[in-house]
C-alpha positions in Angstrom: 46.9 -11.4 12.0 49.7 -11.5 14.7 49.5 -10.2 18.2 52.8 -9.1 19.8 53.3 -8.7 23.5 56.4 -7.3 25.4 56.3 -7.2 29.2 60.0 -7.5 29.7 60.4 -4.5 32.0 58.3 -1.6 33.2 57.9 -0.7 29.5 55.0 -2.7 28.2 54.1 -3.0 24.5 51.5 -4.7 22.3 50.9 -4.6 18.6 48.7 -6.0 15.9 50.3 -6.9 12.5 49.1 -8.6 9.4 52.3 -8.9 7.4 51.5 -5.8 5.3 50.9 -3.1 7.9 50.7 -2.4 11.6 47.1 -2.1 12.5 47.7 -0.9 16.1 50.6 -0.4 18.5 50.6 0.6 22.2 53.7 1.2 24.5 53.5 2.6 28.1 55.5 2.6 31.3 53.7 0.5 33.9 54.2 0.9 37.6 54.3 -2.8 38.2 50.6 -3.3 37.1 51.2 -5.6 34.2 48.7 -8.2 35.4 45.8 -5.7 35.6 46.8 -3.7 32.5 47.8 -6.3 29.9 44.4 -8.0 29.4 42.2 -4.9 29.2 44.7 -3.2 26.9 44.7 -6.0 24.4 41.0 -6.3 24.6 40.7 -2.5 23.9 43.1 -2.8 20.9 41.2 -5.7 19.4 37.9 -3.8 19.8 39.3 -0.6 18.2 40.6 -2.5 15.2 37.6 -4.9 14.9 39.9 -7.9 15.3 38.6 -10.9 17.2 40.6 -13.7 18.9 39.5 -15.9 16.0 41.3 -13.6 13.5 44.7 -14.2 15.2 46.9 -16.7 13.4 50.1 -16.2 15.4 51.5 -14.8 18.6 54.8 -13.0 19.3 56.2 -12.5 22.7 59.4 -11.0 24.1 61.4 -13.6 26.1 63.9 -11.5 27.9 66.2 -10.7 29.6 63.9 -8.8 31.9 62.0 -8.8 35.2 61.3 -12.2 36.5 57.7 -11.4 37.4 57.0 -9.1 34.4 58.2 -11.7 31.9 56.2 -14.4 33.4 53.0 -12.3 33.2 53.5 -11.8 29.4 54.4 -15.4 28.8 51.4 -16.7 30.8 49.1 -14.3 28.9 50.3 -15.4 25.5 50.4 -19.0 26.4 46.9 -18.8 27.6 45.8 -17.5 24.2 47.8 -20.1 22.4 46.3 -23.0 24.2 42.6 -21.6 24.2 42.7 -20.5 20.6 45.2 -23.0 19.3 47.5 -20.3 18.0 51.3 -20.9 17.4 53.8 -18.8 19.4 57.0 -17.2 18.4 59.5 -16.1 21.1 61.8 -13.2 20.4 64.8 -12.2 22.6 64.0 -8.8 24.1 67.3 -7.2 23.1 66.9 -8.4 19.5 63.8 -6.2 19.3 65.9 -3.1 20.3 68.7 -4.1 17.8 66.4 -4.6 14.8 65.1 -1.1 15.0 68.6 0.5 14.6 70.0 1.8 11.3 72.7 -0.5 9.9 76.2 0.6 10.6 79.8 -0.5 10.5 80.0 0.0 14.2 79.2 -2.6 16.7 75.9 -2.3 18.5 75.2 -2.6 22.2 71.5 -3.0 23.2 70.8 -2.5 26.9 68.1 -2.8 29.5 68.2 -1.7 33.1 69.2 -4.5 35.4 68.6 -3.1 38.8 69.5 0.4 39.9 73.3 0.1 39.2 73.4 -2.5 36.5 72.7 -3.1 32.8 71.8 -6.1 30.8 73.9 -5.8 27.6 73.7 -7.7 24.2 76.2 -7.1 21.5 75.5 -7.1 17.8 77.2 -6.8 14.5 75.7 -6.4 10.9 75.7 -9.7 9.0 74.0 -10.1 5.7 72.2 -6.8 6.0 70.8 -7.4 9.6 71.9 -6.9 13.1 73.1 -10.4 14.4 73.7 -11.2 18.0 77.4 -11.9 18.9 76.1 -14.4 21.4 77.2 -12.4 24.5 74.7 -11.4 27.1 76.2 -9.6 30.0 75.1 -8.1 33.4 77.3 -5.1 33.9 77.5 -1.9 36.1 77.5 1.3 34.2 81.3 1.7 34.9 82.0 -1.9 33.6 79.8 -1.3 30.5 81.6 2.0 29.8 85.0 0.5 30.3 84.0 -2.4 27.9 83.3 0.0 25.0 86.8 0.3 23.4 85.7 0.7 19.8 83.1 2.8 18.0 79.8 1.5 19.3 76.1 2.5 18.8 74.3 2.2 22.1 70.5 1.9 22.4 68.0 0.9 25.0 66.9 1.9 28.5 69.3 4.5 29.8 68.5 7.1 32.4 69.8 10.6 32.4 73.0 9.8 34.4 73.9 6.9 32.1 73.4 9.0 29.0 75.6 11.8 30.4 78.3 9.5 31.4 78.3 7.5 28.2 78.1 10.7 26.1 81.5 11.7 27.5 82.9 8.9 25.6 81.9 10.5 22.3 84.9 9.1 20.5 83.6 5.6 20.9 79.9 5.9 21.9 77.1 7.0 19.6 73.8 7.2 21.7 70.7 6.3 19.9 67.9 8.9 20.5 65.2 8.1 23.2 62.8 7.4 20.3 65.1 4.8 18.7 65.8 3.4 22.3 62.1 2.4 22.8 61.3 -1.2 22.3 58.6 -1.0 19.8 56.1 -3.9 19.9 55.6 -3.4 16.1 59.3 -4.4 15.6 58.6 -7.6 17.8 55.6 -8.3 15.6 57.7 -8.1 12.4 60.4 -10.4 13.7 57.8 -12.8 15.0 55.9 -12.7 11.6 59.1 -13.5 9.7 59.7 -16.6 11.8 56.1 -17.7 11.7 55.9 -17.5 7.9 59.1 -19.6 7.7 57.4 -22.3 10.0 59.8 -21.5 12.9 57.5 -21.5 16.0 58.1 -22.4 19.6 56.5 -25.1 21.7 54.3 -23.2 24.2 54.9 -25.9 26.8 58.6 -25.4 26.9 59.0 -21.8 25.9 60.5 -20.0 28.9 61.9 -16.5 29.7 65.5 -15.7 29.6 66.9 -14.4 32.9 70.2 -13.0 34.0 71.5 -15.1 36.8 74.1 -12.8 38.3 73.8 -9.3 39.8 70.6 -7.4 40.7 67.3 -8.4 39.0 65.8 -6.1 36.3 62.9 -4.2 38.0 59.4 -4.8 36.6 
């Protein structure tokens, strides 16, 4: 059994996955109450599914980019479980979770998160061997800069407010906007990605695993 935890931004998500099915999944918008909400939510999910901490064999956690405080809360919670229950950890980049949930396409993919009121954290992806693979670029852009950077057909998914969707929608020749449902970071997807790495023996050292932050521009709110 694997527990997945994503506290990258105000959107928080947790899931339980056994390699065959998703036993439970929760995602909600938190008003900066990650610390008081995360533990009780996990406890409730375990109780509802009849899973105990002893049943957990692996932990998956989103590693950012995201809010400095929110990411640290999620990492601290998962590391606490890892040390107390001797469970391996797998860290997954937050934008990879968004990308993995999108249908395959010949277009490039831009996965985005809010990075302050006027900025976006942007990761770029292409399909390689049947999966979305990161192009290795992680950028902190204003909406104008992001819009200007899209110069070829691009699928855009992630945290976009109404203004951003309207402005990007005007570039209909080059921008295809994923629906709000496909733009939600699903913790079940995080769980699947983490499970694949865990089964392959590719885990992270809990003493050195750390969040990924953007070092320029405004911080992503948590």
